[in-house]
N, CA, C and O atoms as a MOPAC input file, in Angstrom:
PM7 MOZYME 1SCF
protein

 N      0.84700 1    -1.18300 1     0.00000 1
 C      0.00000 1     0.00000 1     0.00000 1
 C      0.89200 1     1.24600 1     0.00000 1
 O      1.85700 1     1.32100 1     0.76000 1
 N      0.57400 1     2.20100 1    -0.83500 1
 C      1.32900 1     3.45900 1    -0.87500 1
 C      1.05400 1     4.26600 1     0.39000 1
 O     -0.04300 1     4.22300 1     0.94600 1
 N      2.08000 1     5.00800 1     0.83600 1
 C      1.92100 1     5.88800 1     1.99000 1
 C      2.19600 1     7.32300 1     1.57500 1
 O      3.26100 1     7.64500 1     1.04800 1
 N      1.22000 1     8.16900 1     1.82300 1
 C      1.27300 1     9.59600 1     1.52700 1
 C      1.53300 1    10.33200 1     2.83200 1
 O      0.92900 1    10.01000 1     3.85500 1
 N      2.42900 1    11.32100 1     2.80900 1
 C      2.72800 1    12.11800 1     4.00400 1
 C      2.21800 1    13.54000 1     3.81000 1
 O      2.55100 1    14.20400 1     2.82800 1
 N      1.41400 1    13.99200 1     4.75100 1
 C      0.91500 1    15.36400 1     4.77200 1
 C      1.60700 1    16.02300 1     5.95700 1
 O      1.22900 1    15.82000 1     7.11100 1
 N      2.62700 1    16.81500 1     5.64700 1
 C      3.49800 1    17.41500 1     6.66300 1
 C      3.11900 1    18.87400 1     6.86900 1
 O      3.50400 1    19.74400 1     6.08800 1
 N      2.37000 1    19.12600 1     7.91300 1
 C      1.96300 1    20.50400 1     8.23100 1
 C      3.13100 1    21.25200 1     8.85800 1
 O      3.86400 1    20.72300 1     9.69400 1
 N      3.27900 1    22.50700 1     8.42200 1
 C      4.38400 1    23.29000 1     8.96300 1
 C      3.97300 1    24.68100 1     9.41400 1
 O      4.77900 1    25.37000 1    10.03700 1
 N      2.74900 1    25.12500 1     9.12600 1
 C      2.31700 1    26.46200 1     9.54800 1
 C      0.79600 1    26.50800 1     9.64400 1
 O      0.08700 1    25.91500 1     8.83200 1
 N      0.31100 1    27.22800 1    10.65600 1
 C     -1.12800 1    27.42700 1    10.78700 1
 C     -1.39000 1    28.75800 1    11.46600 1
 O     -0.70200 1    29.14200 1    12.41200 1
 N     -2.39500 1    29.45000 1    10.96600 1
 C     -2.83700 1    30.72000 1    11.54200 1
 C     -4.30700 1    30.88300 1    11.15900 1
 O     -4.90900 1    29.98500 1    10.57100 1
 N     -4.86900 1    32.02700 1    11.49700 1
 C     -6.25800 1    32.27100 1    11.09800 1
 C     -6.38900 1    32.33600 1     9.57700 1
 O     -7.50500 1    32.30400 1     9.05800 1
 N     -5.26800 1    32.42600 1     8.85400 1
 C     -5.27600 1    32.50500 1     7.39300 1
 C     -5.25700 1    31.13200 1     6.72800 1
 O     -5.40200 1    31.03900 1     5.50900 1
 N     -5.07900 1    30.06100 1     7.51200 1
 C     -5.09200 1    28.71700 1     6.95600 1
 C     -3.95500 1    27.86100 1     7.48700 1
 O     -3.01700 1    28.35800 1     8.10900 1
 N     -4.05800 1    26.56300 1     7.22700 1
 C     -3.03400 1    25.59200 1     7.60500 1
 C     -2.32200 1    25.15000 1     6.34200 1
 O     -2.96200 1    24.73400 1     5.37600 1
 N     -0.99500 1    25.23900 1     6.34500 1
 C     -0.18900 1    24.91600 1     5.16000 1
 C      0.60400 1    23.64600 1     5.38800 1
 O      1.02000 1    23.34000 1     6.50600 1
 N      0.80400 1    22.90700 1     4.29600 1
 C      1.54400 1    21.65300 1     4.39600 1
 C      2.24200 1    21.34000 1     3.07900 1
 O      1.95800 1    21.93500 1     2.03900 1
 N      3.16300 1    20.38900 1     3.16100 1
 C      3.66900 1    19.74600 1     1.95600 1
 C      3.06700 1    18.35000 1     1.94700 1
 O      2.92300 1    17.72000 1     2.99500 1
 N      2.72200 1    17.87800 1     0.77800 1
 C      2.11300 1    16.56200 1     0.60800 1
 C      3.06500 1    15.78100 1    -0.28900 1
 O      3.31500 1    16.17000 1    -1.42900 1
 N      3.59700 1    14.67000 1     0.23600 1
 C      4.64200 1    13.96600 1    -0.49700 1
 C      4.36200 1    12.47600 1    -0.61400 1
 O      3.77800 1    11.84700 1     0.26900 1
 N      4.80600 1    11.94600 1    -1.74300 1
 C      4.88100 1    10.50400 1    -1.96700 1
 C      6.15000 1    10.27900 1    -2.77300 1
 O      6.27000 1    10.76600 1    -3.89700 1
 N      7.09300 1     9.54400 1    -2.20500 1
 C      8.39400 1     9.32000 1    -2.83400 1
 C      8.95900 1    10.64700 1    -3.32900 1
 O      9.18500 1    11.53900 1    -2.51200 1
 N      9.19800 1    10.82000 1    -4.62700 1
 C      9.78600 1    12.05300 1    -5.15200 1
 C      8.74100 1    13.10400 1    -5.56300 1
 O      9.10500 1    14.17300 1    -6.05400 1
 N      7.47600 1    12.81600 1    -5.37100 1
 C      6.41500 1    13.74800 1    -5.77100 1
 C      6.07400 1    14.68300 1    -4.61400 1
 O      6.01600 1    14.27300 1    -3.45400 1
 N      5.85100 1    15.95800 1    -4.96300 1
 C      5.56400 1    16.98400 1    -3.95900 1
 C      4.41800 1    17.86600 1    -4.43600 1
 O      4.40200 1    18.33700 1    -5.57300 1
 N      3.45800 1    18.07800 1    -3.53400 1
 C      2.37600 1    19.03700 1    -3.75900 1
 C      2.31300 1    19.93600 1    -2.53200 1
 O      2.86200 1    19.60400 1    -1.48100 1
 N      1.65100 1    21.05900 1    -2.66900 1
 C      1.44300 1    21.98000 1    -1.55500 1
 C      0.00000 1    21.82300 1    -1.09000 1
 O     -0.91800 1    21.71500 1    -1.90300 1
 N     -0.19000 1    21.81000 1     0.23600 1
 C     -1.53000 1    21.62300 1     0.78700 1
 C     -2.01400 1    22.85400 1     1.51400 1
 O     -1.23100 1    23.61000 1     2.08800 1
 N     -3.33900 1    23.04500 1     1.47900 1
 C     -3.98200 1    24.12800 1     2.22400 1
 C     -5.25200 1    23.57300 1     2.87100 1
 O     -5.98800 1    22.79000 1     2.26900 1
 N     -5.48600 1    23.99900 1     4.10800 1
 C     -6.70200 1    23.64300 1     4.83800 1
 C     -7.11900 1    24.85100 1     5.66500 1
 O     -6.39200 1    25.84100 1     5.75300 1
 N     -8.28100 1    24.75500 1     6.25900 1
 C     -8.68200 1    25.75300 1     7.24200 1
 C     -7.83900 1    25.56400 1     8.50700 1
 O     -7.18800 1    24.53100 1     8.66400 1
 N     -7.84500 1    26.54200 1     9.39900 1
 C     -7.11600 1    26.39200 1    10.66600 1
 C     -7.73400 1    25.28600 1    11.53700 1
 O     -8.85400 1    24.84100 1    11.28600 1
 N     -6.99400 1    24.85300 1    12.55500 1
 C     -7.53700 1    23.91600 1    13.53300 1
 C     -8.55600 1    24.65700 1    14.39100 1
 O     -8.22800 1    25.65300 1    15.03600 1
 N     -9.78200 1    24.17000 1    14.39600 1
 C    -10.85800 1    24.77000 1    15.17800 1
 C    -11.53100 1    23.69200 1    16.02800 1
 O    -12.74800 1    23.51600 1    15.98100 1
 N    -10.72100 1    22.98000 1    16.80000 1
 C    -11.19700 1    21.96900 1    17.74600 1
 C    -12.01800 1    20.86300 1    17.08000 1
 O    -12.97700 1    20.35800 1    17.66400 1
 N    -11.63900 1    20.49100 1    15.85900 1
 C    -12.29200 1    19.42500 1    15.10600 1
 C    -13.75500 1    19.73800 1    14.77700 1
 O    -14.56600 1    18.82500 1    14.62400 1
 N    -14.08300 1    21.00100 1    14.67200 1
 C    -15.44300 1    21.42400 1    14.34900 1
 C    -15.79900 1    20.97800 1    12.93200 1
 O    -15.11200 1    21.36000 1    11.98400 1
 N    -16.85500 1    20.18000 1    12.76500 1
 C    -17.22900 1    19.71100 1    11.42900 1
 C    -17.44300 1    20.87300 1    10.45800 1
 O    -18.00900 1    21.90300 1    10.82300 1
 N    -16.99000 1    20.69900 1     9.24100 1
 C    -17.11200 1    21.65500 1     8.13500 1
 C    -16.25400 1    22.90900 1     8.30600 1
 O    -16.26200 1    23.77600 1     7.43300 1
 N    -15.52600 1    23.02000 1     9.39700 1
 C    -14.75400 1    24.23700 1     9.67400 1
 C    -13.27800 1    23.97100 1     9.92300 1
 O    -12.42200 1    24.70200 1     9.42500 1
 N    -12.97600 1    22.92900 1    10.68900 1
 C    -11.61700 1    22.68000 1    11.14700 1
 C    -10.82100 1    21.86200 1    10.13700 1
 O    -11.38900 1    21.09600 1     9.35900 1
 N     -9.49200 1    22.03400 1    10.15700 1
 C     -8.64400 1    21.14900 1     9.35800 1
 C     -8.78900 1    19.71300 1     9.87300 1
 O     -9.29700 1    19.49300 1    10.97300 1
 N     -8.35200 1    18.76300 1     9.09200 1
 C     -8.46600 1    17.35000 1     9.43000 1
 C     -7.53700 1    17.04800 1    10.60800 1
 O     -6.40100 1    17.52300 1    10.61400 1
 N     -7.97700 1    16.27700 1    11.60400 1
 C     -7.10300 1    15.96100 1    12.73300 1
 C     -5.84600 1    15.21300 1    12.29000 1
 O     -5.87600 1    14.46500 1    11.31200 1
 N     -4.74000 1    15.41600 1    13.01200 1
 C     -3.53600 1    14.64300 1    12.72700 1
 C     -3.83500 1    13.16900 1    12.98300 1
 O     -4.70400 1    12.82900 1    13.78600 1
 N     -3.10800 1    12.30500 1    12.29200 1
 C     -3.30100 1    10.87400 1    12.48200 1
 C     -3.04600 1    10.10400 1    11.20300 1
 O     -2.60700 1    10.66200 1    10.19700 1
 N     -3.32900 1     8.81500 1    11.25900 1
 C     -3.15300 1     7.92200 1    10.12200 1
 C     -4.51900 1     7.53300 1     9.58600 1
 O     -5.40000 1     7.11700 1    10.33900 1
 N     -4.68400 1     7.67000 1     8.29300 1
 C     -5.96100 1     7.43500 1     7.63200 1
 C     -5.79500 1     6.49600 1     6.45200 1
 O     -4.69800 1     6.32200 1     5.92200 1
 N     -6.90300 1     5.89600 1     6.05200 1
 C     -6.97800 1     5.26600 1     4.74500 1
 C     -7.52100 1     6.34200 1     3.82100 1
 O     -8.50700 1     7.00300 1     4.14600 1
 N     -6.88900 1     6.52100 1     2.68000 1
 C     -7.33000 1     7.49700 1     1.68700 1
 C     -7.86700 1     6.70000 1     0.50000 1
 O     -7.14800 1     5.91400 1    -0.11600 1
 N     -9.13800 1     6.91700 1     0.19700 1
 C     -9.82300 1     6.14700 1    -0.84000 1
 C    -10.21800 1     7.03100 1    -2.01400 1
 O    -10.57800 1     8.19200 1    -1.81600 1
 N    -10.15900 1     6.50300 1    -3.23000 1
 C    -10.73500 1     7.22700 1    -4.36600 1
 C    -12.23600 1     7.38500 1    -4.10600 1
 O    -12.86700 1     6.49300 1    -3.53900 1
 N    -12.80100 1     8.51400 1    -4.51900 1
 C    -14.19200 1     8.81200 1    -4.19500 1
 C    -14.81200 1     9.60600 1    -5.33100 1
 O    -14.17500 1    10.50200 1    -5.88400 1
 N    -16.02400 1     9.29200 1    -5.67400 1
 C    -16.73500 1    10.06500 1    -6.69300 1
 C    -17.69200 1    11.00800 1    -5.97600 1
 O    -18.74900 1    10.59300 1    -5.49900 1
 N    -17.32000 1    12.25400 1    -5.90800 1
 C    -18.10700 1    13.27200 1    -5.22000 1
 C    -19.12000 1    13.88500 1    -6.18400 1
 O    -18.76500 1    14.24700 1    -7.30500 1
 N    -20.37400 1    14.00400 1    -5.75900 1
 C    -21.36600 1    14.66000 1    -6.62500 1
 C    -20.96800 1    16.09900 1    -6.97800 1
 O    -21.31600 1    16.59700 1    -8.04800 1
 N    -20.24700 1    16.75400 1    -6.08500 1
 C    -19.86800 1    18.15700 1    -6.29400 1
 C    -18.54900 1    18.31900 1    -7.05200 1
 O    -18.42700 1    19.20400 1    -7.89900 1
 N    -17.54500 1    17.45400 1    -6.74600 1
 C    -16.19400 1    17.65200 1    -7.26800 1
 C    -15.73200 1    16.58500 1    -8.25300 1
 O    -14.65200 1    16.71400 1    -8.82800 1
 N    -16.51300 1    15.54900 1    -8.45800 1
 C    -16.10100 1    14.47600 1    -9.36000 1
 C    -15.13900 1    13.52200 1    -8.67900 1
 O    -15.30100 1    13.20600 1    -7.50100 1
 N    -14.13000 1    13.06100 1    -9.42000 1
 C    -13.17600 1    12.07800 1    -8.89700 1
 C    -12.18000 1    12.74800 1    -7.94900 1
 O    -11.31600 1    13.51800 1    -8.36900 1
 N    -12.32300 1    12.43600 1    -6.67200 1
 C    -11.47600 1    13.00000 1    -5.62500 1
 C    -11.03400 1    11.86000 1    -4.70900 1
 O    -11.10600 1    10.69100 1    -5.08900 1
 N    -10.58000 1    12.20000 1    -3.51000 1
 C    -10.16600 1    11.20700 1    -2.51800 1
 C    -10.81800 1    11.56000 1    -1.19000 1
 O    -11.05500 1    12.73100 1    -0.89200 1
 N    -11.11000 1    10.51700 1    -0.38500 1
 C    -11.75900 1    10.71100 1     0.90800 1
 C    -10.93600 1    10.06600 1     2.01300 1
 O    -10.42400 1     8.95900 1     1.84700 1
 N    -10.81000 1    10.76400 1     3.14900 1
 C    -10.10000 1    10.25800 1     4.31700 1
 C    -11.05800 1     9.43200 1     5.17400 1
 O    -12.20300 1     9.82900 1     5.39200 1
 N    -10.58600 1     8.28300 1     5.65700 1
 C    -11.37500 1     7.44800 1     6.55200 1
 C    -10.45800 1     6.94200 1     7.65800 1
 O     -9.37700 1     6.42300 1     7.38300 1
 N    -10.88800 1     7.09300 1     8.90800 1
 C    -10.12500 1     6.58700 1    10.04700 1
 C    -10.18700 1     7.54500 1    11.21500 1
 O    -10.54800 1     8.71100 1    11.05100 1
 N     -9.83600 1     7.05900 1    12.39800 1
 C     -9.88200 1     7.90100 1    13.58700 1
 C    -11.27900 1     8.44100 1    13.80300 1
 O    -12.24500 1     7.67900 1    13.82800 1
 N    -11.39400 1     9.73900 1    13.95600 1
 C    -12.70700 1    10.36300 1    14.18500 1
 C    -13.37700 1    10.78700 1    12.87700 1
 O    -14.40300 1    11.46700 1    12.89400 1
 N    -12.79100 1    10.38100 1    11.73300 1
 C    -13.32000 1    10.77300 1    10.41700 1
 C    -13.95100 1     9.55300 1     9.75500 1
 O    -13.26600 1     8.57300 1     9.46000 1
 N    -15.25100 1     9.61900 1     9.52700 1
 C    -15.98500 1     8.51200 1     8.93500 1
 C    -16.26100 1     8.70600 1     7.46400 1
 O    -16.08500 1     9.79300 1     6.91300 1
 N    -16.69400 1     7.63600 1     6.84600 1
 C    -17.02900 1     7.64500 1     5.42800 1
 C    -18.38600 1     8.31200 1     5.18400 1
 O    -18.58000 1     8.99300 1     4.17800 1
 N    -19.31200 1     8.10900 1     6.10700 1
 C    -20.64700 1     8.68700 1     5.98200 1
 C    -21.04600 1     9.34000 1     7.29900 1
 O    -20.43400 1     9.08500 1     8.33600 1
 N    -22.04900 1    10.16200 1     7.25500 1
 C    -22.52800 1    10.85600 1     8.44200 1
 C    -22.89900 1     9.85100 1     9.52000 1
 O    -23.59100 1     8.86800 1     9.25500 1
 N    -22.43400 1    10.10500 1    10.73800 1
 C    -22.71300 1     9.21900 1    11.85600 1
 C    -21.61900 1     8.20300 1    12.11900 1
 O    -21.63500 1     7.53700 1    13.15400 1
 N    -20.65600 1     8.06700 1    11.19100 1
 C    -19.55100 1     7.11900 1    11.37900 1
 C    -18.47100 1     7.65700 1    12.30800 1
 O    -17.64000 1     6.88400 1    12.78400 1
 N    -18.45700 1     8.93500 1    12.57600 1
 C    -17.43400 1     9.54200 1    13.43100 1
 C    -17.82200 1    10.98000 1    13.73100 1
 O    -18.91500 1    11.43100 1    13.38700 1
 N    -16.89700 1    11.69700 1    14.38500 1
 C    -17.15100 1    13.11100 1    14.66900 1
 C    -17.21900 1    13.92800 1    13.39000 1
 O    -17.91000 1    14.94500 1    13.32200 1
 N    -16.49300 1    13.47000 1    12.37500 1
 C    -16.42800 1    14.15000 1    11.07900 1
 C    -16.68400 1    13.12800 1     9.98500 1
 O    -16.50500 1    11.92900 1    10.20100 1
 N    -17.10100 1    13.59000 1     8.81600 1
 C    -17.24000 1    12.70000 1     7.67400 1
 C    -17.04500 1    13.49800 1     6.39700 1
 O    -17.15300 1    14.72400 1     6.38200 1
 N    -16.75700 1    12.77100 1     5.33000 1
 C    -16.57400 1    13.36500 1     3.99900 1
 C    -15.45700 1    14.40600 1     3.97900 1
 O    -15.60700 1    15.45900 1     3.35800 1
 N    -14.34500 1    14.12600 1     4.64600 1
 C    -13.15000 1    14.96500 1     4.54900 1
 C    -12.42400 1    14.53900 1     3.27200 1
 O    -11.93500 1    13.41300 1     3.17900 1
 N    -12.35600 1    15.42100 1     2.30900 1
 C    -11.87900 1    15.09300 1     0.96900 1
 C    -10.56200 1    15.78100 1     0.64000 1
 O    -10.14800 1    16.71900 1     1.32100 1
 N     -9.91100 1    15.30100 1    -0.41400 1
 C     -8.92100 1    16.07800 1    -1.15500 1
 C     -9.63700 1    16.49000 1    -2.42100 1
 O    -10.01400 1    15.63900 1    -3.22700 1
 N     -9.83100 1    17.78600 1    -2.60800 1
 C    -10.51600 1    18.29800 1    -3.80800 1
 C     -9.90300 1    19.63900 1    -4.20000 1
 O     -9.19200 1    20.25000 1    -3.40200 1
 N    -10.16800 1    20.10300 1    -5.41800 1
 C     -9.58400 1    21.37000 1    -5.86200 1
 C    -10.13800 1    22.57100 1    -5.08200 1
 O    -11.33500 1    22.65400 1    -4.80700 1
 N     -9.24800 1    23.48200 1    -4.74000 1
 C     -9.59000 1    24.77000 1    -4.12800 1
 C     -8.30100 1    25.57300 1    -4.06700 1
 O     -7.20700 1    25.00900 1    -4.10400 1
 N     -8.43100 1    26.88300 1    -3.97400 1
 C     -7.25500 1    27.74000 1    -3.85900 1
 C     -7.11300 1    28.38900 1    -2.48700 1
 O     -6.00400 1    28.71900 1    -2.06800 1
 N     -8.23000 1    28.57300 1    -1.78400 1
 C     -8.22300 1    29.27100 1    -0.50300 1
 C     -8.95200 1    28.44700 1     0.54700 1
 O     -9.87100 1    27.69600 1     0.22100 1
 N     -8.54800 1    28.58000 1     1.80500 1
 C     -9.21900 1    27.84700 1     2.87900 1
 C    -10.73200 1    28.09800 1     2.92500 1
 O    -11.48700 1    27.19300 1     3.28200 1
 N    -11.18300 1    29.28600 1     2.57900 1
 C    -12.62100 1    29.58000 1     2.62100 1
 C    -13.41500 1    28.70900 1     1.65300 1
 O    -14.63500 1    28.60200 1     1.78300 1
 N    -12.74300 1    28.08300 1     0.68200 1
 C    -13.40700 1    27.20100 1    -0.27400 1
 C    -13.48300 1    25.76400 1     0.23700 1
 O    -13.98700 1    24.88500 1    -0.46200 1
 N    -12.99500 1    25.52500 1     1.43000 1
 C    -12.94200 1    24.17700 1     2.00100 1
 C    -13.87300 1    24.07300 1     3.19800 1
 O    -14.04800 1    25.03400 1     3.94700 1
 N    -14.46200 1    22.91100 1     3.36900 1
 C    -15.31100 1    22.64600 1     4.52700 1
 C    -14.72200 1    21.47200 1     5.29000 1
 O    -15.32700 1    20.40400 1     5.37200 1
 N    -13.52800 1    21.68100 1     5.84900 1
 C    -12.86000 1    20.62500 1     6.58500 1
 C    -12.11100 1    19.65100 1     5.70100 1
 O    -11.86000 1    18.51500 1     6.10300 1
 N    -11.75200 1    20.07800 1     4.50300 1
 C    -11.06100 1    19.23300 1     3.52500 1
 C     -9.65600 1    19.77200 1     3.26300 1
 O     -9.24900 1    20.78400 1     3.83400 1
 N     -8.92600 1    19.08100 1     2.39100 1
 C     -7.57800 1    19.45000 1     1.99400 1
 C     -7.56500 1    19.74400 1     0.49900 1
 O     -8.14500 1    18.99400 1    -0.28600 1
 N     -6.91800 1    20.81400 1     0.10500 1
 C     -6.71200 1    21.12300 1    -1.31800 1
 C     -5.23200 1    21.05500 1    -1.62100 1
 O     -4.39700 1    21.40700 1    -0.78900 1
 N     -4.91500 1    20.60100 1    -2.82100 1
 C     -3.52800 1    20.52300 1    -3.28200 1
 C     -3.25600 1    21.61900 1    -4.28600 1
 O     -4.16000 1    22.05900 1    -4.99700 1
 N     -2.01400 1    22.05900 1    -4.34700 1
 C     -1.59900 1    23.02600 1    -5.34800 1
 C     -0.20600 1    22.70500 1    -5.83700 1
 O      0.53300 1    21.95200 1    -5.20200 1
 N      0.14800 1    23.28700 1    -6.97900 1
 C      1.50700 1    23.12500 1    -7.50400 1
 C      2.45400 1    24.13400 1    -6.85500 1
 O      3.66100 1    23.90600 1    -6.78600 1
 N      1.90000 1    25.24700 1    -6.38300 1
 C      2.65500 1    26.28100 1    -5.66800 1
 C      1.79300 1    26.75300 1    -4.50900 1
 O      0.59800 1    26.46600 1    -4.44800 1
 N      2.41900 1    27.48500 1    -3.58600 1
 C      1.65400 1    28.00600 1    -2.45300 1
 C      2.11300 1    29.41000 1    -2.10300 1
 O      3.18000 1    29.86700 1    -2.51300 1
 N      1.27100 1    30.07000 1    -1.33500 1
 C      1.57100 1    31.40600 1    -0.84800 1
 C      1.22200 1    31.46700 1     0.63100 1
 O      0.14300 1    31.04400 1     1.04700 1
 N      2.15000 1    32.00100 1     1.42100 1
 C      1.90200 1    32.13300 1     2.85300 1
 C      0.74000 1    33.08100 1     3.11800 1
 O     -0.06500 1    32.86200 1     4.02400 1
 N      0.66700 1    34.13900 1     2.31200 1
 C     -0.39800 1    35.12400 1     2.50300 1
 C     -0.63800 1    35.83200 1     1.18100 1
 O      0.27500 1    36.42700 1     0.60900 1
 N     -1.85800 1    35.76400 1     0.70700 1
 C     -2.24700 1    36.40900 1    -0.53300 1
 C     -3.11200 1    37.60600 1    -0.16700 1
 O     -4.23400 1    37.44200 1     0.31300 1
 N     -2.59700 1    38.80000 1    -0.39000 1
 C     -3.22400 1    40.03300 1     0.08900 1
 C     -4.66700 1    40.18800 1    -0.38200 1
 O     -5.53700 1    40.54300 1     0.41300 1
 N     -4.93600 1    39.92900 1    -1.65900 1
 C     -6.27800 1    40.13800 1    -2.19700 1
 C     -7.33400 1    39.33900 1    -1.43000 1
 O     -8.43800 1    39.83000 1    -1.19400 1
 N     -6.99600 1    38.11400 1    -1.04400 1
 C     -7.93700 1    37.24800 1    -0.31900 1
 C     -7.74000 1    37.31100 1     1.19500 1
 O     -8.56100 1    36.79600 1     1.95400 1
 N     -6.64200 1    37.94700 1     1.63200 1
 C     -6.29100 1    37.98600 1     3.05700 1
 C     -6.20600 1    36.56200 1     3.61000 1
 O     -6.76100 1    36.24900 1     4.66400 1
 N     -5.49600 1    35.71300 1     2.87100 1
 C     -5.47500 1    34.29300 1     3.18000 1
 C     -4.21600 1    33.62800 1     2.63900 1
 O     -3.56500 1    34.15000 1     1.73400 1
 N     -3.88100 1    32.47900 1     3.19800 1
 C     -2.90600 1    31.59600 1     2.57200 1
 C     -3.56200 1    31.01200 1     1.32700 1
 O     -4.78500 1    31.05500 1     1.19200 1
 N     -2.76200 1    30.47000 1     0.41900 1
 C     -3.33400 1    29.97100 1    -0.83600 1
 C     -2.46700 1    28.88900 1    -1.44500 1
 O     -1.27900 1    28.78000 1    -1.14100 1
 N     -3.08200 1    28.08300 1    -2.31800 1
 C     -2.35300 1    27.20300 1    -3.22800 1
 C     -2.79500 1    27.56500 1    -4.63600 1
 O     -3.89200 1    28.08800 1    -4.83500 1
 N     -1.94100 1    27.28700 1    -5.60900 1
 C     -2.20100 1    27.65400 1    -6.99700 1
 C     -2.20500 1    26.41600 1    -7.88000 1
 O     -1.55700 1    25.41700 1    -7.56800 1
 N     -2.93600 1    26.48700 1    -8.97800 1
 C     -3.04200 1    25.38700 1    -9.95300 1
 C     -3.58000 1    24.12200 1    -9.28700 1
 O     -3.03600 1    23.03400 1    -9.47600 1
 N     -4.64200 1    24.27200 1    -8.51400 1
 C     -5.18900 1    23.16100 1    -7.74100 1
 C     -5.73800 1    22.03800 1    -8.62400 1
 O     -5.49200 1    20.86600 1    -8.33800 1
 N     -6.46100 1    22.35900 1    -9.67200 1
 C     -6.99200 1    21.31000 1   -10.55700 1
 C     -5.86100 1    20.53500 1   -11.21600 1
 O     -5.92900 1    19.31000 1   -11.32700 1
 N     -4.81900 1    21.24200 1   -11.65600 1
 C     -3.66100 1    20.57000 1   -12.25300 1
 C     -2.93000 1    19.70400 1   -11.22600 1
 O     -2.47200 1    18.60800 1   -11.54700 1
 N     -2.82500 1    20.19700 1    -9.99900 1
 C     -2.15900 1    19.43300 1    -8.94400 1
 C     -2.93700 1    18.15300 1    -8.63600 1
 O     -2.33700 1    17.09700 1    -8.43800 1
 N     -4.26500 1    18.24100 1    -8.59400 1
 C     -5.06200 1    17.04900 1    -8.32200 1
 C     -4.95500 1    16.04700 1    -9.46700 1
 O     -4.90500 1    14.84100 1    -9.22500 1
 N     -4.91900 1    16.52100 1   -10.69500 1
 C     -4.73200 1    15.62600 1   -11.85000 1
 C     -3.37400 1    14.92900 1   -11.76700 1
 O     -3.26900 1    13.73100 1   -12.02700 1
 N     -2.34000 1    15.68100 1   -11.40700 1
 C     -1.00700 1    15.10300 1   -11.23700 1
 C     -1.01700 1    14.07800 1   -10.10300 1
 O     -0.42200 1    13.00700 1   -10.22300 1
 N     -1.69000 1    14.40700 1    -9.01000 1
 C     -1.81700 1    13.49700 1    -7.86700 1
 C     -2.46700 1    12.18300 1    -8.31400 1
 O     -1.98800 1    11.10500 1    -7.96200 1
 N     -3.54900 1    12.26700 1    -9.08300 1
 C     -4.21600 1    11.05900 1    -9.60000 1
 C     -3.26300 1    10.22600 1   -10.44800 1
 O     -3.23300 1     9.00100 1   -10.33000 1
 N     -2.48000 1    10.89100 1   -11.30900 1
 C     -1.53500 1    10.17300 1   -12.17000 1
 C     -0.48700 1     9.41900 1   -11.34900 1
 O     -0.13200 1     8.28600 1   -11.67400 1
 N      0.00000 1    10.05200 1   -10.29200 1
 C      1.04800 1     9.44400 1    -9.47100 1
 C      0.46800 1     8.39200 1    -8.51800 1
 O      1.02200 1     7.30000 1    -8.39200 1
 N     -0.63100 1     8.71400 1    -7.85400 1
 C     -1.14400 1     7.86000 1    -6.78700 1
 C     -2.11100 1     6.78600 1    -7.28800 1
 O     -2.27700 1     5.75500 1    -6.63600 1
 N     -2.74500 1     7.01200 1    -8.42600 1
 C     -3.68100 1     6.03000 1    -8.94900 1
 C     -4.99900 1     6.02800 1    -8.20500 1
 O     -5.34800 1     6.98900 1    -7.52000 1
 N     -5.72500 1     4.93100 1    -8.35100 1
 C     -7.07600 1     4.82900 1    -7.78600 1
 C     -7.20400 1     3.67800 1    -6.79800 1
 O     -8.29100 1     3.13100 1    -6.60900 1
 N     -6.09900 1     3.31700 1    -6.17400 1
 C     -6.11400 1     2.26400 1    -5.16300 1
 C     -6.13800 1     2.91000 1    -3.78000 1
 O     -5.66900 1     4.03700 1    -3.62200 1
 N     -6.67800 1     2.21400 1    -2.77400 1
 C     -6.58900 1     2.73900 1    -1.40700 1
 C     -5.12600 1     2.94100 1    -1.01400 1
 O     -4.24800 1     2.18800 1    -1.43600 1
 N     -4.88300 1     3.95200 1    -0.21400 1
 C     -3.53100 1     4.23900 1     0.25200 1
 C     -3.59300 1     4.69000 1     1.70300 1
 O     -4.66600 1     4.99000 1     2.22700 1
 N     -2.44900 1     4.73400 1     2.33300 1
 C     -2.34700 1     5.24600 1     3.68700 1
 C     -1.95100 1     6.71300 1     3.61000 1
 O     -1.09900 1     7.09100 1     2.80500 1
 N     -2.57400 1     7.54400 1     4.45200 1
 C     -2.22100 1     8.96000 1     4.54200 1
 C     -1.89400 1     9.27800 1     5.99500 1
 O     -2.68500 1     9.00800 1     6.89800 1
 N     -0.71800 1     9.85500 1     6.20200 1
 C     -0.29000 1    10.22500 1     7.54500 1
 C     -0.22800 1    11.74700 1     7.61200 1
 O      0.55800 1    12.38300 1     6.90900 1
 N     -1.06800 1    12.31700 1     8.46800 1
 C     -1.08700 1    13.77400 1     8.69000 1
 C     -0.32800 1    14.04200 1     9.98500 1
 O     -0.66900 1    13.50700 1    11.04000 1
 N      0.71000 1    14.88100 1     9.89100 1
 C      1.55200 1    15.15000 1    11.05300 1
 C      2.09200 1    16.56900 1    10.98100 1
 O      2.09400 1    17.20500 1     9.92700 1
 N      2.55000 1    17.04500 1    12.13300 1
 C      3.22500 1    18.33400 1    12.22300 1
 C      4.72700 1    18.11600 1    12.13300 1
 O      5.25900 1    17.19300 1    12.75000 1
 N      5.40600 1    18.94800 1    11.37900 1
 C      6.86000 1    18.91800 1    11.29400 1
 C      7.37700 1    20.30800 1    11.64900 1
 O      6.73200 1    21.31500 1    11.36000 1
 N      8.51800 1    20.34900 1    12.26200 1
 C      9.11700 1    21.64300 1    12.61400 1
 C      9.97900 1    22.11200 1    11.45200 1
 O     10.67800 1    21.31000 1    10.83300 1
 N      9.93300 1    23.42000 1    11.15000 1
 C     10.74400 1    23.93600 1    10.05400 1
 C     12.23100 1    23.82700 1    10.33700 1
 O     13.04900 1    24.22200 1     9.50600 1

């Protein structure tokens, strides 16, 4: 099983930033800040998850986190439907993770952290990771 590492390195009211890596592949991640695991608002809790390919009615072919307090469907845990899907700013996420090819610590126009080329990054992620279940480890790393 492939193992994906989501290495968070910064968080503020402007968003939570990370690098997302598998072997030699690197993407930039953005989430909302940690808000005590509040559904639809908080970034995904740290931990080890199964990451599954998922067909979202809203976003199409994406990936879904399952494990710990995050369930596949409503009622399976404190949170559910935590996805990897395209977005550029934390305000476009409801407790999910977005990937980008580049990132910005703070984008003045949006008053937020950001990732860029999110749709392209997700397409690249699909090409590298495929459509098999994988392990995803979300952790904090010190700069």
